[in-house]
C-alpha positions, 0 to 999 in steps of 0.5 A: 494133213497133206498125204504124199508118196515118195519114190527114189533116194532123197539125196537125188534131185527132187521133182514134185508131180502134181496130178490132175483132178481125181487122178492120183496115178496121172504119172504112174508110168514116170515112177521109173525115173525114181532111179535118178530122181526123188519123186514126190507125189502129193495126194491132192483134194479129191484123189488118193488118201485125200479123196474126201477132201474138198479142194480149196486152192489157197489152202492147197498151195500153202500146204504144198509150199510147207511140204516143199520147204520140209524137203530141205532142198535148195530148189526142186522141179515141178510138173503139173497136169491139168488141175496139177498144172494150175496149182504148179503155176500158182506155186511158181508164181508165189515163190519162184525161188523154190524151183529149178524148173516147171512144166505145166 
């Protein structure tokens, strides 16, 4: 099960924030953007509620793609830091049609 936190209105444009290895709060200072955006922050393996989960790249990508599709948005933005950047590259490479923009 993929845990995630959400900030802001689901009606706003969505940005997924993928943190670095073991650092769930990589983007905590950016949560202030929840007034304008719907922020989705998954707990990647090794951090937060997934602290005991072993990182498996393909499994992580598939879980995140399912999460993105469950948001029922035409396209979202994605920002990844460190390990999150590597995962974001895999996501965008696999299904670019799901993303408005990507920052690695």
